[in-house]
N, C-alpha and C positions, 0 to 999 in steps of 0.2 A: 168254228175252229176245232179241229180234231185232236190236236195235241193238248197236253195238260196245261192248265192255266196256273201261273205262279204268282201273279199279282192282278188285282182287279179292284179299282176304286174310282170314285167320282172326283173330277178336278177340272181346272181350266187348262186349255192347251192351245198352242199355236202350231199350225202345220200348213202345208201347201193347200191353197184354196181358201184359207181363212182371210177374210177382209174385215178390218175394223176390230171391234172388241172381241177378244177370244171367247169362244163358246164354252159352256159347261157340258161335259160329256163323260163317257167312260174311258178309262185308260186300262187296257187289258194287255198283259204281258204273258207270253207262253215261252216255251223253250226255243221257238223258231221265229217268232215275230212279235212286234209291238203294234197294237191297233188303237188308234185314237178316233173315237166315234161320237158324233153329236147329230142333231136332227138333220142338218143340211150339209154336213161334211164328214168324210171318213178317210183316214189315211192309214194304210197298212205298210209297215216298215219291216222288211226282212232283216233279222239280226245279222245276217251275213254281210249286209251292206253298211252296217254301222262302223264308222272309223274313228269316232271321237265322242266322248261324253263329258260334259262339264257340269259341275254342281255349283249353284249360286251365281251363275253368270247368265244375264238376260240378253237375248238378241236386241240390237239397237232399236229395231222397229217396234219392239214390245216393251220397252222400258217404262212406258206410261201405264202398263197393265199388270206387269208381273213384279213380284218382290223376290222371294226365294223360289228358285226353279231349277229344274234339270233340263239341260239342252243336249239334244242328240243330233249329231251330224252324220249324214248317210248319203249314199249315192243311188241315183236312179239312172241307169245307163251311164252317160258321161256327165250328167248333171249332179251337182252337189246341192243337197237340201238340208234344211235345219228345222227341227221340231222342238218345241219347248213345252214342258209339263209343270203345272203347279198344283199342289194339293195342300192338305193340312201338314203341319210340321212333322207329325209322326208318320203319316203316309209317305211323304216325299223322301224322308230319310230312309225308311225301310225300302221304298221303291228303288232308290239309288243303289243300295247294297245288293238287292236282288238282281237288278239289271246287270251290274258288273259280274255277279256270280254266273248268270246265264251266259254272258258273253265270254267268260274266261275259264270257268271250271272245266277240268278235264283236258285243258290245252297241254300239249307236249312241248317241253322247253329243254334247252341245254342250260345247265346250271353249274357254275363254279362257286362252291361254298365250302369254307371261306376263301375268297381270293386273297384277302389280306386279314391279318390279325394285328390290330394296332397299326404300326407303320411297317410291319414285316410282310413281304410277299410270301405266300405259302406255295407249296408244290401241289396243291389240290388240282386234280383233273376235272374237266367238265364232264358232267353226267347227264343222261336223259332223265327227265323227271316229269311227273304229271302234276299239274298245278291245281290246288284247291284253295278257293278264296272264302274267307269268312269275314264278318264285320270286324275290321281292325287287325286282321292277320292274314298271312299267306302260308300255306303248307306245301312243301315240295316232296313228293313221294318218289324216292330213288331206290335202286337195288341195294345201295350201301346203307340205306335207312332214311326215313323221313326226317325233315327238320321244319320247324315252324318259326316264322319271323313275326314278332309283335310289332306292328307298324307304328305303335305308339312310342317305340324306341328309335325310330329312324332319325338320323341327324343330318343326312344329306342324300340327295337323289339326283341323278343326271342320266342323260342318254349319250352314249359314246360308242365309237367303233372299237370292238374287241375281237380277238380271234379265240373262239372257244373250240377250236379243232376243225372248223369247217370254213376257214378263211375269215377275213375281217367282215364283220356285219354289225349293224346297229344293235346294241344291247342296253338293257336297263341296269345301271350300276347304282347300288345304294349302300350306305353305311348305317349300321344300327348297333345298338348295345346288346351284346350276347354274353351271358354269364360274367358280367362286369367288364367286358372288353369290347372295344370298338371293332366290329367285324364288317368286312365288305363282301357283298354278294353280287354276282354278275349273272344276269338272266337273258338268254337269247331265244327268240321265237322266230321260226321261218316266216311267219306272217308279219309284215310291217304294220298292218292294221292292228293286230293283237299286241304287238310290241308297244304301240302307241297307247292302247287302252290300259295295258298293265302299268306303264309309266304314269298314266293319268290317275289310276287308282292309288298308287303309292304316294304320289304327290298330294292327292286329296287328303289322305290320312295324315301325312306329314304337315300339311297346312293346318289341319285341325289342332295338332299339338302346338304348332308355332303360335296359333291364335290364343291358345290357353296360356302359353308362356309369356305372351306379350303383356299380360296384366300382372306378371310376377316380377317384383323388384327385389334384387338380392345385392347385398353389399359384399365387400371383399372378404370380410370375416366369415360370412355365411357360406360363400363359395369355397373358402379354404376348408371349412368343416365338412362340406359335402364331398370334396375331393378326398379328404382324410377318411371319411366314412366309406367311400368307394374303395379306397386302397387298403383299408384295414382288414376287410374280409370277415368271415364268420369267426366268432369266439374271441375277437380282439376288442378290448375296452377302448372306446373312443377317447376317453379322458387320458389314456396312456399315450396317445399319439398327437394330441393337440395341446397347445399351451394356453388353455383357458380353464379357469377355476370351475369346479363342479356346478355351483349354483348358476353363474352366468351361462355355462354350457347348456344346462337344462332349460333355461329360459329361451336360449337361441334355438334349441331343437324343438321346443313347443311352438315357436313362431314358424319354423319350417314345416311342422306338421299341419298347422292351420292353413298354410299355403299349398298343401297337398304335395310337398316335395319329399317328405319322409313319413314313415309310419312306424309306430311301436308294435312289436310282435313279442311272442313269448321268448324268443332268442335274442331280443335286443332291437335297437333302432335300425331300420333298413330304408334304403332309397325306394321310392315309388317309381313307376315307369316314367313319370314326368321328371322325377329327380335324376334318373339315369340319363335322360336326354340332356338335362342341364349340365351334368358332369361331362357327358360326351362332348358337348359343344365347348365346354371349358377346356378340356384336354386338346381338342382340335385346334383351338385358338393358340394354345401354348406351343403346340408342336409345329405350327405353320410359320 
């Protein structure tokens, strides 16, 4: 392989030609291809043929062999094929991020940001941008200036037809919390394959946050305090905007801190990324 290698580790894999128990072999990823190699089987997957990547979903025929895995769907001529890779937790998580990076980094997209702020449609024009993916974030480099989206603050994501100046096309539309406000971004890519991959990556990180929030139970009073904290802004005392005595309020904030929803800083109590998502979902439910 002449091009530089960006990932190389030992793991189990399933690919074309594998029969029975998945072999242990090398998983090697470069900027152009993914190679799965063991003693009696070798599958080379050009990255230009990959149209979907799923994390944590095991092909039906492999359910008895795999637990956590990354599944890659790709085309060979007119045939659709599926490969699955499993390694240690650390390796597989890193591999997933690197794989999406190689597939998407540098992609040219049309971006309208923000398309909405809160419930208000903006007059923002769609701009060409170069996409840069990091673990948990997306950066769009535009002439008007780059912007970065923390995917830990995404509160909804969908694929819909939008006109970004080149006629109606499928775009990835997602709402996220930005500077304390729910913002909507719309991203269109000429390649349907890459549009699907971008949507998959955003949904993957969105699902991670939702899984964390599934274990968080908040009562009505806690939610009201979070919304008040969100609305108060910098330099405003929370005790001045909520009808709760100081001692019970302190206990409530301590409980929210233990849940990872708020954090104490030198300038006061602030919402964490998880907290901003909770508030964003709360506001969404009130406004719908």
